[in-house]
C-alpha positions in Angstrom: -32.6 92.9 130.4 -31.7 91.8 127.1 -30.2 94.3 124.7 -31.3 94.5 121.2 -28.6 94.8 119.0 -28.7 97.7 116.2 -28.4 95.7 113.0 -25.8 97.3 110.9 -27.9 98.7 107.9 -30.4 100.4 110.2 -27.7 102.4 111.7 -26.3 103.5 108.5 -29.9 104.7 107.2 -30.4 106.2 110.4 -27.2 108.5 110.3 -28.4 108.8 106.8 -31.6 110.3 107.2 -30.2 112.6 110.0 -27.3 113.9 107.4 -30.5 114.9 105.1 -32.0 116.3 107.5 -29.1 118.5 108.7 -28.2 119.0 105.3 -31.6 120.9 104.7 -31.5 122.9 107.6 -28.5 124.3 106.7 -29.5 125.6 103.4 -32.7 126.9 104.9 -30.2 128.6 107.1 -28.2 130.0 104.6 -30.8 130.8 102.3 -32.4 133.0 104.9 -29.3 134.7 105.7 -28.3 135.6 102.6 -31.7 136.5 101.6 -31.5 138.8 104.3 -27.8 140.4 103.6 -28.9 140.6 99.6 -31.7 143.0 100.8 -29.4 144.9 103.0 -26.8 145.4 100.5 -30.1 146.1 97.9 -31.4 149.3 99.8 -27.8 150.5 100.8 -26.3 151.5 97.5 -24.2 154.0 96.1 -26.7 156.3 94.1 -25.7 158.0 90.8 -27.1 161.1 89.3 -30.3 161.0 87.6 -31.7 159.6 85.4 -29.2 156.4 86.2 -29.7 153.7 88.3 -27.4 153.3 91.6 -24.4 150.9 92.1 -24.6 147.9 94.8 -23.1 144.2 95.2 -26.2 142.7 96.2 -25.8 140.0 93.7 -22.4 138.8 95.7 -25.1 136.8 97.9 -26.4 134.9 95.0 -23.1 134.1 93.4 -22.0 132.8 96.8 -24.8 130.2 98.0 -25.0 129.1 94.2 -21.3 128.1 94.2 -21.3 126.9 98.0 -24.7 124.9 97.5 -25.4 124.6 93.4 -27.7 126.3 91.1 -30.9 125.2 92.6 -30.3 126.4 95.9 -29.0 129.8 94.1 -32.3 130.2 92.1 -34.2 129.6 94.7 -32.5 132.0 97.1 -32.4 134.8 94.0 -36.2 134.1 93.6 -37.0 135.0 97.1 -35.2 137.6 97.2 -36.3 139.3 94.0 -39.9 138.7 95.2 -38.8 140.4 98.8 -37.1 143.5 96.7 -40.1 144.1 94.2 -42.6 144.2 97.4 -40.5 146.6 99.2 -39.9 148.8 95.7 -41.6 151.9 95.9 -42.1 151.7 92.0 -45.1 149.3 90.9 -44.7 146.5 88.7 -46.8 147.3 85.1 -47.2 143.3 84.2 -46.4 140.1 84.7 -43.7 140.2 82.0 -41.8 143.3 83.6 -41.8 141.4 86.7 -40.4 138.4 85.3 -37.7 140.7 83.2 -37.0 143.0 86.1 -37.0 140.6 89.3 -37.1 136.8 88.2 -34.7 137.0 84.9 -32.3 139.5 86.5 -32.0 137.9 89.9 -31.8 134.2 88.7 -29.3 135.1 86.4 -26.3 135.7 88.4 -26.4 132.0 89.3 -24.9 131.0 85.9 -21.5 132.3 86.9 -21.3 129.2 88.8 -20.9 127.2 85.3 -17.0 127.9 85.5 -16.4 126.7 88.5 -14.6 123.8 87.3 -11.7 125.7 86.0 -10.8 125.9 89.9 -10.5 122.1 90.3 -7.1 122.6 87.9 -5.1 123.1 90.4 -3.9 126.6 89.6 -4.1 129.7 91.5 -4.4 131.9 88.1 -7.5 129.8 87.7 -9.1 130.6 90.8 -8.1 134.4 90.1 -9.6 133.8 86.7 -13.0 132.5 88.3 -13.1 135.3 90.5 -12.8 137.6 87.8 -15.0 136.0 85.2 -17.9 134.4 87.4 -19.9 138.0 88.2 -19.4 138.7 84.4 -20.6 135.8 83.1 -23.5 136.3 85.5 -24.2 139.6 84.4 -25.2 138.3 80.8 -28.6 137.5 81.3 -29.6 140.6 84.3 -28.0 142.8 81.4 -30.4 141.4 78.6 -33.2 141.5 81.0 -33.0 144.7 82.1 -32.3 146.2 78.8 -35.6 144.3 77.4 -37.0 145.8 80.0 -36.5 149.3 79.7 -37.1 148.9 75.6 -41.0 147.9 76.5 -41.8 149.5 79.5 -39.2 152.9 80.3 -39.1 154.1 76.8 -40.4 157.5 78.0 -41.6 158.7 74.3 -38.8 157.4 72.8 -38.5 155.8 69.1 -36.3 154.0 67.0 -32.6 153.5 67.8 -32.8 156.2 70.4 -34.9 153.8 72.5 -32.5 150.9 72.1 -29.2 153.0 73.1 -31.0 154.9 76.3 -32.1 151.5 77.6 -28.1 150.4 76.8 -26.8 153.3 78.5 -29.0 153.3 81.7 -28.6 150.1 82.7 -24.8 149.7 81.7 -24.0 153.0 83.7 -24.7 150.8 87.4 -25.2 147.1 86.3 -21.0 147.3 85.1 -19.7 149.3 87.7 -21.8 147.6 90.2 -19.9 144.3 88.8 -16.6 146.0 89.2 -17.3 146.3 92.6 -18.3 142.9 93.3 -15.1 141.9 91.5 -13.3 144.0 94.1 -15.2 142.8 97.1 -14.3 139.2 96.0 -10.4 139.5 95.6 -10.5 141.7 98.8 -11.7 138.9 100.6 -10.3 136.2 98.6 -9.4 133.5 101.4 -13.0 134.0 103.2 -14.8 133.5 100.0 -13.0 130.5 98.3 -13.6 129.0 101.9 -17.3 129.8 101.7 -17.7 128.7 98.7 -16.1 125.6 99.0 -13.2 125.8 96.8 -10.1 124.1 98.7 -7.5 127.0 98.3 -5.0 125.1 100.6 -4.6 123.0 98.2 -4.3 125.5 95.1 -0.7 125.5 94.0 1.2 127.2 91.2 5.0 126.7 89.9 7.2 129.7 89.7 11.0 129.5 89.4 10.8 125.5 90.3 8.9 126.6 93.4 5.8 125.7 94.9 4.0 128.9 96.7 0.5 128.1 98.2 -2.1 130.3 98.2 -2.2 133.0 101.3 
């Protein structure tokens, strides 16, 4: 029996194709896992007194996968998560614009925090801590604006003039700001694990202090 040698180029293409398929499967699995985790965190909030909202850190799942797999995967995860949350919500969607503001934009906006991830490549522990602190804050910008506009347009409850804008600002701020603070706290509490999962090589991050090199522990 004569063995037919496998050509080098064919072998490389075979390995490349399999690696691509494995990468896609990993993406799908992580999207499903973090979507489910995000929904669990969303339905287990810390309620605030009426008429305010509630505190949760479900946005952390979107931030993590966006850091790990890129903004496109983060965007897909955010939209799947927002759609499922909308279907589970007891409050009906008034119109498509409200859906875009309260779900699509408000969930997808959290991925913008990934834009400052390059600062972690400066091999400086302070930059890593700065990233963990600023990432949720940058991500808050679009969700807060979206919820604020939605509050003005659809939840005015008879209010007019400046009072309507102030009420929407206060209402959304009372739960979004504490939610971001909680998210930052959780990120720092599990810093070692989050950095590893977000593919930030914390073992190589060092900083000099008193002529000594200290590694992140």
